[in-house]
PDB file of N, CA, C and O in Angstrom, chain B, residues numbered from 101:
ATOM      1  N   UNK B 101      37.825 -28.598 -53.844  1.00  0.00           N
ATOM      2  CA  UNK B 101      36.700 -27.155 -53.249  1.00  0.00           C
ATOM      3  C   UNK B 101      37.317 -27.009 -51.904  1.00  0.00           C
ATOM      4  O   UNK B 101      38.156 -27.784 -51.447  1.00  0.00           O
ATOM      5  N   UNK B 102      36.947 -26.192 -51.435  1.00  0.00           N
ATOM      6  CA  UNK B 102      37.528 -26.133 -49.939  1.00  0.00           C
ATOM      7  C   UNK B 102      36.184 -25.140 -49.165  1.00  0.00           C
ATOM      8  O   UNK B 102      35.786 -24.098 -49.685  1.00  0.00           O
ATOM      9  N   UNK B 103      35.675 -25.639 -47.994  1.00  0.00           N
ATOM     10  CA  UNK B 103      34.611 -25.157 -47.483  1.00  0.00           C
ATOM     11  C   UNK B 103      34.908 -23.878 -46.293  1.00  0.00           C
ATOM     12  O   UNK B 103      35.664 -24.136 -45.356  1.00  0.00           O
ATOM     13  N   UNK B 104      34.353 -22.688 -46.386  1.00  0.00           N
ATOM     14  CA  UNK B 104      34.606 -21.850 -45.480  1.00  0.00           C
ATOM     15  C   UNK B 104      34.461 -22.025 -44.134  1.00  0.00           C
ATOM     16  O   UNK B 104      35.031 -21.425 -43.222  1.00  0.00           O
ATOM     17  N   UNK B 105      33.310 -23.263 -44.070  1.00  0.00           N
ATOM     18  CA  UNK B 105      33.029 -23.186 -42.522  1.00  0.00           C
ATOM     19  C   UNK B 105      33.947 -23.818 -41.938  1.00  0.00           C
ATOM     20  O   UNK B 105      34.296 -23.384 -40.840  1.00  0.00           O
ATOM     21  N   UNK B 106      34.710 -25.192 -42.556  1.00  0.00           N
ATOM     22  CA  UNK B 106      35.559 -25.761 -42.322  1.00  0.00           C
ATOM     23  C   UNK B 106      36.718 -24.963 -41.077  1.00  0.00           C
ATOM     24  O   UNK B 106      36.740 -25.283 -39.889  1.00  0.00           O
ATOM     25  N   UNK B 107      37.698 -23.784 -41.775  1.00  0.00           N
ATOM     26  CA  UNK B 107      37.894 -22.787 -41.053  1.00  0.00           C
ATOM     27  C   UNK B 107      37.476 -22.268 -39.839  1.00  0.00           C
ATOM     28  O   UNK B 107      38.192 -22.263 -38.838  1.00  0.00           O
ATOM     29  N   UNK B 108      35.770 -21.607 -39.906  1.00  0.00           N
ATOM     30  CA  UNK B 108      35.648 -21.440 -38.915  1.00  0.00           C
ATOM     31  C   UNK B 108      35.467 -22.338 -37.843  1.00  0.00           C
ATOM     32  O   UNK B 108      35.750 -21.835 -36.756  1.00  0.00           O
ATOM     33  N   UNK B 109      35.149 -23.309 -37.812  1.00  0.00           N
ATOM     34  CA  UNK B 109      34.941 -24.807 -37.306  1.00  0.00           C
ATOM     35  C   UNK B 109      36.454 -25.099 -36.435  1.00  0.00           C
ATOM     36  O   UNK B 109      36.615 -25.071 -35.214  1.00  0.00           O
ATOM     37  N   UNK B 110      37.300 -25.335 -37.326  1.00  0.00           N
ATOM     38  CA  UNK B 110      38.797 -25.460 -36.862  1.00  0.00           C
ATOM     39  C   UNK B 110      38.996 -24.134 -35.791  1.00  0.00           C
ATOM     40  O   UNK B 110      39.108 -24.338 -34.583  1.00  0.00           O
ATOM     41  N   UNK B 111      39.023 -23.012 -36.263  1.00  0.00           N
ATOM     42  CA  UNK B 111      38.985 -21.721 -35.189  1.00  0.00           C
ATOM     43  C   UNK B 111      38.182 -21.710 -33.836  1.00  0.00           C
ATOM     44  O   UNK B 111      38.397 -21.335 -32.684  1.00  0.00           O
ATOM     45  N   UNK B 112      37.146 -22.307 -34.535  1.00  0.00           N
ATOM     46  CA  UNK B 112      35.968 -22.405 -33.061  1.00  0.00           C
ATOM     47  C   UNK B 112      36.464 -23.814 -32.093  1.00  0.00           C
ATOM     48  O   UNK B 112      36.430 -23.823 -30.862  1.00  0.00           O
ATOM     49  N   UNK B 113      36.668 -24.331 -32.480  1.00  0.00           N
ATOM     50  CA  UNK B 113      37.511 -26.076 -31.866  1.00  0.00           C
ATOM     51  C   UNK B 113      38.870 -25.387 -31.618  1.00  0.00           C
ATOM     52  O   UNK B 113      39.174 -26.162 -30.711  1.00  0.00           O
ATOM     53  N   UNK B 114      40.003 -24.507 -31.692  1.00  0.00           N
ATOM     54  CA  UNK B 114      41.040 -24.547 -31.176  1.00  0.00           C
ATOM     55  C   UNK B 114      40.829 -23.434 -30.095  1.00  0.00           C
ATOM     56  O   UNK B 114      41.731 -23.392 -29.258  1.00  0.00           O
ATOM     57  N   UNK B 115      39.995 -22.685 -29.974  1.00  0.00           N
ATOM     58  CA  UNK B 115      39.896 -21.896 -28.922  1.00  0.00           C
ATOM     59  C   UNK B 115      39.052 -22.205 -27.643  1.00  0.00           C
ATOM     60  O   UNK B 115      39.228 -21.670 -26.548  1.00  0.00           O
ATOM     61  N   UNK B 116      37.829 -23.428 -28.032  1.00  0.00           N
ATOM     62  CA  UNK B 116      37.152 -24.408 -27.111  1.00  0.00           C
ATOM     63  C   UNK B 116      37.966 -25.048 -26.612  1.00  0.00           C
ATOM     64  O   UNK B 116      37.533 -25.558 -25.578  1.00  0.00           O
ATOM     65  N   UNK B 117      39.255 -25.368 -26.882  1.00  0.00           N
ATOM     66  CA  UNK B 117      40.053 -26.393 -26.491  1.00  0.00           C
ATOM     67  C   UNK B 117      40.808 -25.602 -25.664  1.00  0.00           C
ATOM     68  O   UNK B 117      40.957 -25.878 -24.473  1.00  0.00           O
ATOM     69  N   UNK B 118      41.319 -24.600 -26.214  1.00  0.00           N
ATOM     70  CA  UNK B 118      42.248 -23.436 -25.083  1.00  0.00           C
ATOM     71  C   UNK B 118      41.737 -23.738 -23.853  1.00  0.00           C
ATOM     72  O   UNK B 118      42.199 -24.436 -22.951  1.00  0.00           O
ATOM     73  N   UNK B 119      40.068 -22.717 -23.991  1.00  0.00           N
ATOM     74  CA  UNK B 119      39.284 -23.041 -22.982  1.00  0.00           C
ATOM     75  C   UNK B 119      39.187 -24.270 -21.901  1.00  0.00           C
ATOM     76  O   UNK B 119      39.565 -24.138 -20.737  1.00  0.00           O
ATOM     77  N   UNK B 120      38.697 -25.340 -22.369  1.00  0.00           N
ATOM     78  CA  UNK B 120      38.610 -26.576 -21.721  1.00  0.00           C
ATOM     79  C   UNK B 120      39.946 -26.991 -21.205  1.00  0.00           C
ATOM     80  O   UNK B 120      39.914 -27.604 -20.138  1.00  0.00           O
ATOM     81  N   UNK B 121      41.060 -26.791 -21.719  1.00  0.00           N
ATOM     82  CA  UNK B 121      42.272 -26.744 -20.852  1.00  0.00           C
ATOM     83  C   UNK B 121      42.867 -25.781 -19.581  1.00  0.00           C
ATOM     84  O   UNK B 121      43.735 -26.038 -18.747  1.00  0.00           O
ATOM     85  N   UNK B 122      42.240 -24.862 -19.736  1.00  0.00           N
ATOM     86  CA  UNK B 122      42.613 -23.866 -19.098  1.00  0.00           C
ATOM     87  C   UNK B 122      41.307 -24.228 -17.802  1.00  0.00           C
ATOM     88  O   UNK B 122      41.632 -24.540 -16.656  1.00  0.00           O
ATOM     89  N   UNK B 123      40.223 -24.143 -18.134  1.00  0.00           N
ATOM     90  CA  UNK B 123      39.346 -24.773 -17.125  1.00  0.00           C
ATOM     91  C   UNK B 123      39.339 -26.044 -16.466  1.00  0.00           C
ATOM     92  O   UNK B 123      38.664 -26.118 -15.440  1.00  0.00           O
ATOM     93  N   UNK B 124      40.161 -27.386 -16.984  1.00  0.00           N
ATOM     94  CA  UNK B 124      40.720 -28.050 -16.201  1.00  0.00           C
ATOM     95  C   UNK B 124      41.752 -27.706 -15.524  1.00  0.00           C
ATOM     96  O   UNK B 124      41.768 -28.064 -14.347  1.00  0.00           O
ATOM     97  N   UNK B 125      42.602 -27.127 -15.913  1.00  0.00           N
ATOM     98  CA  UNK B 125      43.819 -26.715 -15.021  1.00  0.00           C
ATOM     99  C   UNK B 125      43.000 -26.306 -13.678  1.00  0.00           C
ATOM    100  O   UNK B 125      43.199 -26.848 -12.591  1.00  0.00           O
ATOM    101  N   UNK B 126      42.166 -25.400 -13.878  1.00  0.00           N
ATOM    102  CA  UNK B 126      41.551 -25.023 -12.649  1.00  0.00           C
ATOM    103  C   UNK B 126      40.674 -25.643 -11.512  1.00  0.00           C
ATOM    104  O   UNK B 126      40.547 -25.573 -10.289  1.00  0.00           O
ATOM    105  N   UNK B 127      40.259 -26.144 -12.347  1.00  0.00           N
ATOM    106  CA  UNK B 127      39.282 -27.192 -11.819  1.00  0.00           C
ATOM    107  C   UNK B 127      40.304 -28.050 -10.459  1.00  0.00           C
ATOM    108  O   UNK B 127      40.307 -28.093  -9.229  1.00  0.00           O
ATOM    109  N   UNK B 128      41.254 -28.760 -11.852  1.00  0.00           N
ATOM    110  CA  UNK B 128      42.125 -29.547 -10.909  1.00  0.00           C
ATOM    111  C   UNK B 128      43.065 -29.201  -9.329  1.00  0.00           C
ATOM    112  O   UNK B 128      43.389 -30.063  -8.512  1.00  0.00           O
ATOM    113  N   UNK B 129      43.316 -27.908  -9.243  1.00  0.00           N
ATOM    114  CA  UNK B 129      43.732 -27.327  -8.666  1.00  0.00           C
ATOM    115  C   UNK B 129      42.559 -27.170  -7.518  1.00  0.00           C
ATOM    116  O   UNK B 129      42.680 -27.549  -6.353  1.00  0.00           O
ATOM    117  N   UNK B 130      41.811 -26.759  -7.886  1.00  0.00           N
ATOM    118  CA  UNK B 130      40.624 -26.682  -6.381  1.00  0.00           C
ATOM    119  C   UNK B 130      39.997 -27.573  -6.152  1.00  0.00           C
ATOM    120  O   UNK B 130      39.185 -27.426  -5.239  1.00  0.00           O
ATOM    121  N   UNK B 131      40.068 -29.177  -6.987  1.00  0.00           N
ATOM    122  CA  UNK B 131      39.087 -30.091  -6.423  1.00  0.00           C
ATOM    123  C   UNK B 131      40.368 -30.701  -5.266  1.00  0.00           C
ATOM    124  O   UNK B 131      40.240 -31.166  -4.134  1.00  0.00           O
ATOM    125  N   UNK B 132      41.570 -30.468  -6.089  1.00  0.00           N
ATOM    126  CA  UNK B 132      42.623 -31.308  -5.091  1.00  0.00           C
ATOM    127  C   UNK B 132      43.064 -30.750  -3.699  1.00  0.00           C
ATOM    128  O   UNK B 132      43.442 -31.362  -2.700  1.00  0.00           O
ATOM    129  N   UNK B 133      42.868 -29.093  -3.974  1.00  0.00           N
ATOM    130  CA  UNK B 133      43.207 -28.798  -2.594  1.00  0.00           C
ATOM    131  C   UNK B 133      41.669 -28.868  -1.636  1.00  0.00           C
ATOM    132  O   UNK B 133      41.858 -29.167  -0.457  1.00  0.00           O
ATOM    133  N   UNK B 134      40.752 -28.714  -1.890  1.00  0.00           N
ATOM    134  CA  UNK B 134      39.886 -29.434  -1.539  1.00  0.00           C
ATOM    135  C   UNK B 134      40.020 -30.601  -0.633  1.00  0.00           C
ATOM    136  O   UNK B 134      40.086 -30.653   0.595  1.00  0.00           O
ATOM    137  N   UNK B 135      40.041 -31.397  -1.416  1.00  0.00           N
ATOM    138  CA  UNK B 135      40.204 -33.058  -1.079  1.00  0.00           C
ATOM    139  C   UNK B 135      41.120 -33.306  -0.141  1.00  0.00           C
ATOM    140  O   UNK B 135      41.089 -34.137   0.767  1.00  0.00           O
ATOM    141  N   UNK B 136      42.138 -32.332  -0.498  1.00  0.00           N
ATOM    142  CA  UNK B 136      43.441 -32.447   0.544  1.00  0.00           C
ATOM    143  C   UNK B 136      43.099 -31.946   1.707  1.00  0.00           C
ATOM    144  O   UNK B 136      43.230 -32.704   2.667  1.00  0.00           O
ATOM    145  N   UNK B 137      42.544 -30.483   1.976  1.00  0.00           N
ATOM    146  CA  UNK B 137      42.140 -30.199   2.945  1.00  0.00           C
ATOM    147  C   UNK B 137      41.444 -30.619   3.967  1.00  0.00           C
ATOM    148  O   UNK B 137      41.713 -30.867   5.143  1.00  0.00           O
ATOM    149  N   UNK B 138      40.279 -30.667   3.169  1.00  0.00           N
ATOM    150  CA  UNK B 138      38.965 -31.757   4.008  1.00  0.00           C
ATOM    151  C   UNK B 138      39.851 -32.916   4.928  1.00  0.00           C
ATOM    152  O   UNK B 138      40.012 -32.873   6.148  1.00  0.00           O
ATOM    153  N   UNK B 139      40.363 -33.938   4.008  1.00  0.00           N
ATOM    154  CA  UNK B 139      40.489 -35.109   3.906  1.00  0.00           C
ATOM    155  C   UNK B 139      41.792 -34.948   5.275  1.00  0.00           C
ATOM    156  O   UNK B 139      41.646 -35.707   6.233  1.00  0.00           O
ATOM    157  N   UNK B 140      42.650 -34.249   5.285  1.00  0.00           N
ATOM    158  CA  UNK B 140      43.726 -34.284   6.208  1.00  0.00           C
ATOM    159  C   UNK B 140      43.238 -33.279   7.407  1.00  0.00           C
ATOM    160  O   UNK B 140      43.825 -33.521   8.462  1.00  0.00           O
ATOM    161  N   UNK B 141      42.246 -32.149   7.482  1.00  0.00           N
ATOM    162  CA  UNK B 141      41.795 -31.485   7.925  1.00  0.00           C
ATOM    163  C   UNK B 141      41.062 -32.062   9.070  1.00  0.00           C
ATOM    164  O   UNK B 141      41.314 -31.972  10.272  1.00  0.00           O
ATOM    165  N   UNK B 142      39.735 -32.908   8.217  1.00  0.00           N
ATOM    166  CA  UNK B 142      38.887 -33.685   9.673  1.00  0.00           C
ATOM    167  C   UNK B 142      39.939 -34.945  10.033  1.00  0.00           C
ATOM    168  O   UNK B 142      39.572 -35.549  11.041  1.00  0.00           O
ATOM    169  N   UNK B 143      40.881 -35.350   9.567  1.00  0.00           N
ATOM    170  CA  UNK B 143      41.456 -36.353  10.572  1.00  0.00           C
ATOM    171  C   UNK B 143      42.219 -35.716  11.268  1.00  0.00           C
ATOM    172  O   UNK B 143      42.126 -36.031  12.454  1.00  0.00           O
ATOM    173  N   UNK B 144      43.137 -34.744  10.997  1.00  0.00           N
ATOM    174  CA  UNK B 144      43.762 -33.843  12.406  1.00  0.00           C
ATOM    175  C   UNK B 144      42.524 -33.333  13.502  1.00  0.00           C
ATOM    176  O   UNK B 144      42.649 -33.309  14.727  1.00  0.00           O
ATOM    177  N   UNK B 145      41.522 -33.005  12.864  1.00  0.00           N
ATOM    178  CA  UNK B 145      40.562 -32.908  13.953  1.00  0.00           C
ATOM    179  C   UNK B 145      39.960 -33.896  14.940  1.00  0.00           C
ATOM    180  O   UNK B 145      39.876 -33.654  16.144  1.00  0.00           O
ATOM    181  N   UNK B 146      39.593 -34.891  14.436  1.00  0.00           N
ATOM    182  CA  UNK B 146      39.262 -35.853  14.982  1.00  0.00           C
ATOM    183  C   UNK B 146      40.200 -36.398  15.536  1.00  0.00           C
ATOM    184  O   UNK B 146      39.879 -36.718  16.680  1.00  0.00           O
ATOM    185  N   UNK B 147      41.049 -36.622  15.326  1.00  0.00           N
ATOM    186  CA  UNK B 147      42.671 -36.801  16.292  1.00  0.00           C
ATOM    187  C   UNK B 147      42.928 -35.877  17.556  1.00  0.00           C
ATOM    188  O   UNK B 147      42.907 -36.237  18.732  1.00  0.00           O
ATOM    189  N   UNK B 148      43.137 -34.807  17.136  1.00  0.00           N
ATOM    190  CA  UNK B 148      43.173 -33.919  18.150  1.00  0.00           C
ATOM    191  C   UNK B 148      42.104 -34.076  19.430  1.00  0.00           C
ATOM    192  O   UNK B 148      42.501 -34.127  20.594  1.00  0.00           O
ATOM    193  N   UNK B 149      40.746 -34.143  19.065  1.00  0.00           N
ATOM    194  CA  UNK B 149      39.468 -34.225  19.645  1.00  0.00           C
ATOM    195  C   UNK B 149      39.955 -35.483  20.782  1.00  0.00           C
ATOM    196  O   UNK B 149      40.176 -35.373  21.988  1.00  0.00           O
ATOM    197  N   UNK B 150      40.034 -36.827  19.801  1.00  0.00           N
ATOM    198  CA  UNK B 150      40.571 -38.345  20.834  1.00  0.00           C
ATOM    199  C   UNK B 150      41.581 -38.052  21.777  1.00  0.00           C
ATOM    200  O   UNK B 150      41.705 -38.754  22.780  1.00  0.00           O
ATOM    201  N   UNK B 151      42.448 -36.909  21.514  1.00  0.00           N
ATOM    202  CA  UNK B 151      43.653 -36.832  22.279  1.00  0.00           C
ATOM    203  C   UNK B 151      44.926 -37.651  21.563  1.00  0.00           C
ATOM    204  O   UNK B 151      45.923 -37.620  22.285  1.00  0.00           O
ATOM    205  N   UNK B 152      45.081 -38.232  20.559  1.00  0.00           N
ATOM    206  CA  UNK B 152      45.606 -39.366  19.836  1.00  0.00           C
ATOM    207  C   UNK B 152      47.085 -38.245  19.460  1.00  0.00           C
ATOM    208  O   UNK B 152      47.058 -37.047  19.178  1.00  0.00           O
ATOM    209  N   UNK B 153      48.089 -39.018  19.569  1.00  0.00           N
ATOM    210  CA  UNK B 153      49.267 -38.478  19.282  1.00  0.00           C
ATOM    211  C   UNK B 153      49.851 -39.714  18.017  1.00  0.00           C
ATOM    212  O   UNK B 153      50.674 -40.402  18.621  1.00  0.00           O
ATOM    213  N   UNK B 154      49.767 -40.090  16.940  1.00  0.00           N
ATOM    214  CA  UNK B 154      50.057 -41.084  16.420  1.00  0.00           C
ATOM    215  C   UNK B 154      52.183 -41.453  15.953  1.00  0.00           C
ATOM    216  O   UNK B 154      52.967 -42.401  15.919  1.00  0.00           O
ATOM    217  N   UNK B 155      52.167 -40.046  15.717  1.00  0.00           N
ATOM    218  CA  UNK B 155      53.786 -39.540  15.624  1.00  0.00           C
ATOM    219  C   UNK B 155      54.864 -39.615  17.097  1.00  0.00           C
ATOM    220  O   UNK B 155      56.029 -39.219  17.098  1.00  0.00           O
ATOM    221  N   UNK B 156      54.063 -40.283  18.421  1.00  0.00           N
ATOM    222  CA  UNK B 156      54.683 -39.894  19.958  1.00  0.00           C
ATOM    223  C   UNK B 156      55.398 -38.500  19.499  1.00  0.00           C
ATOM    224  O   UNK B 156      56.620 -38.632  19.570  1.00  0.00           O
ATOM    225  N   UNK B 157      55.084 -37.464  19.139  1.00  0.00           N
ATOM    226  CA  UNK B 157      55.865 -36.459  19.047  1.00  0.00           C
ATOM    227  C   UNK B 157      56.121 -35.426  20.403  1.00  0.00           C
ATOM    228  O   UNK B 157      56.828 -34.452  20.661  1.00  0.00           O
ATOM    229  N   UNK B 158      54.886 -36.436  21.237  1.00  0.00           N
ATOM    230  CA  UNK B 158      54.779 -35.673  22.780  1.00  0.00           C
ATOM    231  C   UNK B 158      55.846 -36.110  23.546  1.00  0.00           C
ATOM    232  O   UNK B 158      55.726 -37.252  23.989  1.00  0.00           O
ATOM    233  N   UNK B 159      57.168 -35.323  23.903  1.00  0.00           N
ATOM    234  CA  UNK B 159      58.107 -35.551  25.052  1.00  0.00           C
ATOM    235  C   UNK B 159      57.580 -35.437  26.475  1.00  0.00           C
ATOM    236  O   UNK B 159      57.199 -34.423  27.059  1.00  0.00           O
ATOM    237  N   UNK B 160      57.661 -37.115  27.055  1.00  0.00           N
ATOM    238  CA  UNK B 160      57.672 -36.760  28.430  1.00  0.00           C
ATOM    239  C   UNK B 160      58.777 -36.762  29.319  1.00  0.00           C
ATOM    240  O   UNK B 160      59.810 -36.218  28.930  1.00  0.00           O
ATOM    241  N   UNK B 161      58.739 -37.312  30.516  1.00  0.00           N
ATOM    242  CA  UNK B 161      59.940 -37.409  31.209  1.00  0.00           C
ATOM    243  C   UNK B 161      60.744 -38.395  30.895  1.00  0.00           C
ATOM    244  O   UNK B 161      61.100 -39.237  31.720  1.00  0.00           O
ATOM    245  N   UNK B 162      61.118 -38.386  29.638  1.00  0.00           N
ATOM    246  CA  UNK B 162      62.078 -39.217  29.485  1.00  0.00           C
ATOM    247  C   UNK B 162      63.358 -38.736  28.760  1.00  0.00           C
ATOM    248  O   UNK B 162      63.250 -37.627  28.237  1.00  0.00           O
ATOM    249  N   UNK B 163      64.202 -39.181  28.669  1.00  0.00           N
ATOM    250  CA  UNK B 163      65.829 -38.749  28.383  1.00  0.00           C
ATOM    251  C   UNK B 163      65.706 -38.881  26.693  1.00  0.00           C
ATOM    252  O   UNK B 163      66.352 -38.052  26.052  1.00  0.00           O
ATOM    253  N   UNK B 164      65.317 -39.370  26.326  1.00  0.00           N
ATOM    254  CA  UNK B 164      65.354 -39.482  24.345  1.00  0.00           C
ATOM    255  C   UNK B 164      64.094 -39.895  24.079  1.00  0.00           C
ATOM    256  O   UNK B 164      63.264 -40.188  24.940  1.00  0.00           O
ATOM    257  N   UNK B 165      63.938 -39.923  22.970  1.00  0.00           N
ATOM    258  CA  UNK B 165      63.164 -40.824  21.351  1.00  0.00           C
ATOM    259  C   UNK B 165      63.307 -42.053  21.406  1.00  0.00           C
ATOM    260  O   UNK B 165      62.386 -42.763  21.001  1.00  0.00           O
ATOM    261  N   UNK B 166      64.151 -42.465  21.771  1.00  0.00           N
ATOM    262  CA  UNK B 166      64.589 -43.814  21.400  1.00  0.00           C
ATOM    263  C   UNK B 166      63.723 -44.905  21.568  1.00  0.00           C
ATOM    264  O   UNK B 166      64.382 -45.715  22.220  1.00  0.00           O
ATOM    265  N   UNK B 167      62.685 -45.349  21.358  1.00  0.00           N
ATOM    266  CA  UNK B 167      62.376 -46.801  21.605  1.00  0.00           C
ATOM    267  C   UNK B 167      62.955 -48.092  21.556  1.00  0.00           C
ATOM    268  O   UNK B 167      63.496 -47.999  20.454  1.00  0.00           O
ATOM    269  N   UNK B 168      63.176 -49.007  21.879  1.00  0.00           N
ATOM    270  CA  UNK B 168      63.518 -49.967  22.236  1.00  0.00           C
ATOM    271  C   UNK B 168      62.797 -51.405  21.201  1.00  0.00           C
ATOM    272  O   UNK B 168      61.569 -51.326  21.229  1.00  0.00           O
ATOM    273  N   UNK B 169      63.077 -52.086  20.723  1.00  0.00           N
ATOM    274  CA  UNK B 169      62.256 -52.866  19.987  1.00  0.00           C
ATOM    275  C   UNK B 169      62.897 -54.099  20.213  1.00  0.00           C
ATOM    276  O   UNK B 169      64.089 -54.256  20.479  1.00  0.00           O
ATOM    277  N   UNK B 170      61.776 -55.217  20.052  1.00  0.00           N
ATOM    278  CA  UNK B 170      62.142 -56.701  20.887  1.00  0.00           C
ATOM    279  C   UNK B 170      63.160 -57.397  19.236  1.00  0.00           C
ATOM    280  O   UNK B 170      63.004 -57.132  18.044  1.00  0.00           O
ATOM    281  N   UNK B 171      63.682 -57.886  19.612  1.00  0.00           N
ATOM    282  CA  UNK B 171      64.756 -58.812  18.571  1.00  0.00           C
ATOM    283  C   UNK B 171      64.158 -59.685  18.155  1.00  0.00           C
ATOM    284  O   UNK B 171      63.189 -60.059  18.815  1.00  0.00           O
ATOM    285  N   UNK B 172      64.473 -60.348  16.933  1.00  0.00           N
ATOM    286  CA  UNK B 172      63.347 -60.962  16.008  1.00  0.00           C
ATOM    287  C   UNK B 172      64.679 -61.866  15.745  1.00  0.00           C
ATOM    288  O   UNK B 172      65.863 -61.761  15.427  1.00  0.00           O
ATOM    289  N   UNK B 173      63.444 -63.057  16.180  1.00  0.00           N
ATOM    290  CA  UNK B 173      64.383 -64.743  15.666  1.00  0.00           C
ATOM    291  C   UNK B 173      64.600 -64.873  14.478  1.00  0.00           C
ATOM    292  O   UNK B 173      63.526 -65.060  13.906  1.00  0.00           O
ATOM    293  N   UNK B 174      65.692 -64.872  13.580  1.00  0.00           N
ATOM    294  CA  UNK B 174      66.070 -65.317  12.276  1.00  0.00           C
ATOM    295  C   UNK B 174      66.123 -66.769  12.325  1.00  0.00           C
ATOM    296  O   UNK B 174      67.089 -67.345  12.825  1.00  0.00           O
ATOM    297  N   UNK B 175      64.745 -67.626  11.638  1.00  0.00           N
ATOM    298  CA  UNK B 175      64.946 -68.837  11.518  1.00  0.00           C
ATOM    299  C   UNK B 175      64.858 -69.244   9.501  1.00  0.00           C
ATOM    300  O   UNK B 175      64.648 -68.508   8.537  1.00  0.00           O
ATOM    301  N   UNK B 176      65.113 -70.614   9.608  1.00  0.00           N
ATOM    302  CA  UNK B 176      65.059 -70.880   7.889  1.00  0.00           C
ATOM    303  C   UNK B 176      63.340 -70.471   7.828  1.00  0.00           C
ATOM    304  O   UNK B 176      63.218 -69.385   7.262  1.00  0.00           O
ATOM    305  N   UNK B 177      62.425 -70.868   8.124  1.00  0.00           N
ATOM    306  CA  UNK B 177      61.012 -70.714   8.116  1.00  0.00           C
ATOM    307  C   UNK B 177      60.484 -69.514   8.234  1.00  0.00           C
ATOM    308  O   UNK B 177      59.489 -69.270   7.553  1.00  0.00           O
ATOM    309  N   UNK B 178      61.133 -68.280   9.305  1.00  0.00           N
ATOM    310  CA  UNK B 178      60.665 -67.146   8.918  1.00  0.00           C
ATOM    311  C   UNK B 178      61.012 -66.826   7.818  1.00  0.00           C
ATOM    312  O   UNK B 178      60.102 -66.323   7.159  1.00  0.00           O
ATOM    313  N   UNK B 179      62.340 -66.934   7.126  1.00  0.00           N
ATOM    314  CA  UNK B 179      63.292 -66.767   5.779  1.00  0.00           C
ATOM    315  C   UNK B 179      62.273 -67.065   4.470  1.00  0.00           C
ATOM    316  O   UNK B 179      62.072 -66.221   3.596  1.00  0.00           O
ATOM    317  N   UNK B 180      61.741 -68.233   4.480  1.00  0.00           N
ATOM    318  CA  UNK B 180      60.967 -68.232   3.524  1.00  0.00           C
ATOM    319  C   UNK B 180      59.496 -67.611   3.788  1.00  0.00           C
ATOM    320  O   UNK B 180      58.818 -67.492   2.767  1.00  0.00           O
ATOM    321  N   UNK B 181      59.032 -67.290   4.730  1.00  0.00           N
ATOM    322  CA  UNK B 181      57.428 -66.348   4.854  1.00  0.00           C
ATOM    323  C   UNK B 181      58.196 -65.231   5.508  1.00  0.00           C
ATOM    324  O   UNK B 181      58.458 -65.081   6.702  1.00  0.00           O
ATOM    325  N   UNK B 182      58.589 -64.259   4.165  1.00  0.00           N
ATOM    326  CA  UNK B 182      58.876 -63.038   5.328  1.00  0.00           C
ATOM    327  C   UNK B 182      57.620 -61.739   5.171  1.00  0.00           C
ATOM    328  O   UNK B 182      57.897 -60.700   5.769  1.00  0.00           O
ATOM    329  N   UNK B 183      56.602 -61.764   4.585  1.00  0.00           N
ATOM    330  CA  UNK B 183      55.340 -61.249   4.694  1.00  0.00           C
ATOM    331  C   UNK B 183      54.634 -61.803   5.492  1.00  0.00           C
ATOM    332  O   UNK B 183      53.478 -61.417   5.666  1.00  0.00           O
TER     333      UNK B 183
END
């Protein structure tokens, strides 16, 4: 015996799941965009307000962007403790 309500509920569920999928897609884009914009936007504003240049992009009276690095001593003890 086939119940006519089952086909109605199956159709209703199919439409509801399609709506939920579309709503989830839209919410994801909106929430991720807002989170990214707020997090990086506030960070950029704070760093600009403090006058920080974390990437050292400002070119001063130097001839190059190259930064010398201090040499590292390679010893067996340091090889065992790499981090």
